[in-house]
PDB file of N, CA, C and O in Angstrom:
ATOM      1  N   MET A   1      34.683 145.621  37.875  1.00  0.00           N
ATOM      2  CA  MET A   1      35.047 147.041  37.733  1.00  0.00           C
ATOM      3  C   MET A   1      34.226 147.917  38.580  1.00  0.00           C
ATOM      4  O   MET A   1      33.138 147.543  39.017  1.00  0.00           O
ATOM      5  N   GLU A   2      34.746 149.125  38.831  1.00  0.00           N
ATOM      6  CA  GLU A   2      34.065 149.999  39.817  1.00  0.00           C
ATOM      7  C   GLU A   2      34.053 151.329  39.076  1.00  0.00           C
ATOM      8  O   GLU A   2      35.089 151.814  38.622  1.00  0.00           O
ATOM      9  N   PHE A   3      32.821 151.929  38.959  1.00  0.00           N
ATOM     10  CA  PHE A   3      32.620 153.272  38.346  1.00  0.00           C
ATOM     11  C   PHE A   3      32.405 154.310  39.516  1.00  0.00           C
ATOM     12  O   PHE A   3      31.560 154.133  40.394  1.00  0.00           O
ATOM     13  N   LEU A   4      33.211 155.371  39.457  1.00  0.00           N
ATOM     14  CA  LEU A   4      33.209 156.350  40.460  1.00  0.00           C
ATOM     15  C   LEU A   4      33.097 157.760  39.899  1.00  0.00           C
ATOM     16  O   LEU A   4      33.577 158.048  38.803  1.00  0.00           O
ATOM     17  N   THR A   5      32.482 158.600  40.639  1.00  0.00           N
ATOM     18  CA  THR A   5      32.440 160.050  40.196  1.00  0.00           C
ATOM     19  C   THR A   5      33.257 160.807  41.239  1.00  0.00           C
ATOM     20  O   THR A   5      33.089 160.565  42.434  1.00  0.00           O
ATOM     21  N   PHE A   6      34.145 161.728  40.815  1.00  0.00           N
ATOM     22  CA  PHE A   6      34.901 162.613  41.677  1.00  0.00           C
ATOM     23  C   PHE A   6      34.428 163.999  41.427  1.00  0.00           C
ATOM     24  O   PHE A   6      34.198 164.375  40.277  1.00  0.00           O
ATOM     25  N   GLU A   7      34.272 164.780  42.465  1.00  0.00           N
ATOM     26  CA  GLU A   7      33.743 166.068  42.341  1.00  0.00           C
ATOM     27  C   GLU A   7      34.496 167.062  43.300  1.00  0.00           C
ATOM     28  O   GLU A   7      34.714 166.779  44.478  1.00  0.00           O
ATOM     29  N   ASP A   8      34.852 168.163  42.757  1.00  0.00           N
ATOM     30  CA  ASP A   8      35.375 169.276  43.639  1.00  0.00           C
ATOM     31  C   ASP A   8      34.838 170.519  43.076  1.00  0.00           C
ATOM     32  O   ASP A   8      33.898 170.506  42.280  1.00  0.00           O
ATOM     33  N   GLU A   9      35.460 171.676  43.502  1.00  0.00           N
ATOM     34  CA  GLU A   9      34.984 173.001  43.145  1.00  0.00           C
ATOM     35  C   GLU A   9      35.134 173.330  41.753  1.00  0.00           C
ATOM     36  O   GLU A   9      34.457 174.224  41.245  1.00  0.00           O
ATOM     37  N   THR A  10      36.052 172.605  41.050  1.00  0.00           N
ATOM     38  CA  THR A  10      36.274 172.944  39.644  1.00  0.00           C
ATOM     39  C   THR A  10      35.480 172.062  38.612  1.00  0.00           C
ATOM     40  O   THR A  10      35.355 172.388  37.432  1.00  0.00           O
ATOM     41  N   GLY A  11      34.988 170.988  39.126  1.00  0.00           N
ATOM     42  CA  GLY A  11      34.183 170.082  38.218  1.00  0.00           C
ATOM     43  C   GLY A  11      33.932 168.697  38.694  1.00  0.00           C
ATOM     44  O   GLY A  11      34.096 168.323  39.855  1.00  0.00           O
ATOM     45  N   ILE A  12      33.522 167.972  37.704  1.00  0.00           N
ATOM     46  CA  ILE A  12      33.145 166.523  37.931  1.00  0.00           C
ATOM     47  C   ILE A  12      33.979 165.610  36.972  1.00  0.00           C
ATOM     48  O   ILE A  12      34.191 166.005  35.826  1.00  0.00           O
ATOM     49  N   VAL A  13      34.439 164.454  37.382  1.00  0.00           N
ATOM     50  CA  VAL A  13      35.170 163.491  36.614  1.00  0.00           C
ATOM     51  C   VAL A  13      34.534 162.211  36.762  1.00  0.00           C
ATOM     52  O   VAL A  13      34.393 161.789  37.910  1.00  0.00           O
ATOM     53  N   GLU A  14      34.088 161.457  35.706  1.00  0.00           N
ATOM     54  CA  GLU A  14      33.607 160.159  35.814  1.00  0.00           C
ATOM     55  C   GLU A  14      34.772 159.192  35.526  1.00  0.00           C
ATOM     56  O   GLU A  14      35.522 159.423  34.577  1.00  0.00           O
ATOM     57  N   THR A  15      34.944 158.143  36.298  1.00  0.00           N
ATOM     58  CA  THR A  15      36.065 157.182  36.130  1.00  0.00           C
ATOM     59  C   THR A  15      35.701 155.823  36.147  1.00  0.00           C
ATOM     60  O   THR A  15      34.615 155.485  36.617  1.00  0.00           O
ATOM     61  N   THR A  16      36.565 154.941  35.645  1.00  0.00           N
ATOM     62  CA  THR A  16      36.346 153.446  35.661  1.00  0.00           C
ATOM     63  C   THR A  16      37.669 152.872  36.263  1.00  0.00           C
ATOM     64  O   THR A  16      38.780 153.120  35.796  1.00  0.00           O
ATOM     65  N   PHE A  17      37.449 152.135  37.272  1.00  0.00           N
ATOM     66  CA  PHE A  17      38.636 151.355  37.897  1.00  0.00           C
ATOM     67  C   PHE A  17      38.461 149.943  37.531  1.00  0.00           C
ATOM     68  O   PHE A  17      37.362 149.399  37.644  1.00  0.00           O
ATOM     69  N   PHE A  18      39.531 149.310  37.084  1.00  0.00           N
ATOM     70  CA  PHE A  18      39.538 147.857  36.755  1.00  0.00           C
ATOM     71  C   PHE A  18      39.858 147.286  38.157  1.00  0.00           C
ATOM     72  O   PHE A  18      40.382 147.924  39.070  1.00  0.00           O
ATOM     73  N   PRO A  19      39.467 145.990  38.195  1.00  0.00           N
ATOM     74  CA  PRO A  19      39.584 145.328  39.526  1.00  0.00           C
ATOM     75  C   PRO A  19      40.893 145.340  40.246  1.00  0.00           C
ATOM     76  O   PRO A  19      40.909 145.637  41.440  1.00  0.00           O
ATOM     77  N   GLN A  20      41.989 145.039  39.608  1.00  0.00           N
ATOM     78  CA  GLN A  20      43.264 145.056  40.278  1.00  0.00           C
ATOM     79  C   GLN A  20      43.722 146.458  40.692  1.00  0.00           C
ATOM     80  O   GLN A  20      44.397 146.611  41.710  1.00  0.00           O
ATOM     81  N   THR A  21      43.355 147.500  39.897  1.00  0.00           N
ATOM     82  CA  THR A  21      43.769 148.865  40.188  1.00  0.00           C
ATOM     83  C   THR A  21      42.799 149.323  41.344  1.00  0.00           C
ATOM     84  O   THR A  21      43.286 149.911  42.310  1.00  0.00           O
ATOM     85  N   TYR A  22      41.518 149.089  41.284  1.00  0.00           N
ATOM     86  CA  TYR A  22      40.591 149.401  42.423  1.00  0.00           C
ATOM     87  C   TYR A  22      41.127 148.813  43.775  1.00  0.00           C
ATOM     88  O   TYR A  22      41.234 149.520  44.777  1.00  0.00           O
ATOM     89  N   HIS A  23      41.445 147.539  43.753  1.00  0.00           N
ATOM     90  CA  HIS A  23      41.934 146.856  44.930  1.00  0.00           C
ATOM     91  C   HIS A  23      43.192 147.570  45.473  1.00  0.00           C
ATOM     92  O   HIS A  23      43.364 147.697  46.686  1.00  0.00           O
ATOM     93  N   ARG A  24      44.040 148.020  44.588  1.00  0.00           N
ATOM     94  CA  ARG A  24      45.317 148.642  44.997  1.00  0.00           C
ATOM     95  C   ARG A  24      45.079 150.009  45.676  1.00  0.00           C
ATOM     96  O   ARG A  24      45.741 150.396  46.640  1.00  0.00           O
ATOM     97  N   PHE A  25      44.135 150.672  45.127  1.00  0.00           N
ATOM     98  CA  PHE A  25      43.850 152.143  45.690  1.00  0.00           C
ATOM     99  C   PHE A  25      42.590 152.315  46.381  1.00  0.00           C
ATOM    100  O   PHE A  25      42.313 153.463  46.726  1.00  0.00           O
ATOM    101  N   CYS A  26      41.754 151.358  46.652  1.00  0.00           N
ATOM    102  CA  CYS A  26      40.414 151.690  47.290  1.00  0.00           C
ATOM    103  C   CYS A  26      40.646 152.209  48.684  1.00  0.00           C
ATOM    104  O   CYS A  26      39.733 152.885  49.157  1.00  0.00           O
ATOM    105  N   HIS A  27      41.666 152.014  49.382  1.00  0.00           N
ATOM    106  CA  HIS A  27      41.836 152.541  50.691  1.00  0.00           C
ATOM    107  C   HIS A  27      42.046 154.060  50.778  1.00  0.00           C
ATOM    108  O   HIS A  27      41.991 154.696  51.831  1.00  0.00           O
ATOM    109  N   MET A  28      42.295 154.580  49.558  1.00  0.00           N
ATOM    110  CA  MET A  28      42.580 156.042  49.469  1.00  0.00           C
ATOM    111  C   MET A  28      41.253 156.826  49.157  1.00  0.00           C
ATOM    112  O   MET A  28      41.203 158.056  49.182  1.00  0.00           O
ATOM    113  N   ILE A  29      40.237 156.056  48.877  1.00  0.00           N
ATOM    114  CA  ILE A  29      38.940 156.767  48.341  1.00  0.00           C
ATOM    115  C   ILE A  29      38.055 157.093  49.567  1.00  0.00           C
ATOM    116  O   ILE A  29      37.726 156.218  50.367  1.00  0.00           O
ATOM    117  N   ASP A  30      37.684 158.385  49.682  1.00  0.00           N
ATOM    118  CA  ASP A  30      36.729 158.886  50.628  1.00  0.00           C
ATOM    119  C   ASP A  30      35.415 158.793  50.040  1.00  0.00           C
ATOM    120  O   ASP A  30      35.200 159.437  49.014  1.00  0.00           O
ATOM    121  N   ARG A  31      34.502 158.077  50.550  1.00  0.00           N
ATOM    122  CA  ARG A  31      33.205 157.891  50.051  1.00  0.00           C
ATOM    123  C   ARG A  31      32.189 158.843  50.585  1.00  0.00           C
ATOM    124  O   ARG A  31      31.006 158.635  50.318  1.00  0.00           O
ATOM    125  N   ASN A  32      32.514 159.806  51.272  1.00  0.00           N
ATOM    126  CA  ASN A  32      31.630 160.794  51.693  1.00  0.00           C
ATOM    127  C   ASN A  32      31.498 161.920  50.682  1.00  0.00           C
ATOM    128  O   ASN A  32      30.751 162.871  50.911  1.00  0.00           O
TER     129      ASN A  32
END
């Protein structure tokens, strides 16, 4: 599992990605 925090001008969201879902969408995540 992967635990990620997304943040923008409106707030912060804590998320949990399960392995299959993370693998499917990891190319879309900007880690900066």
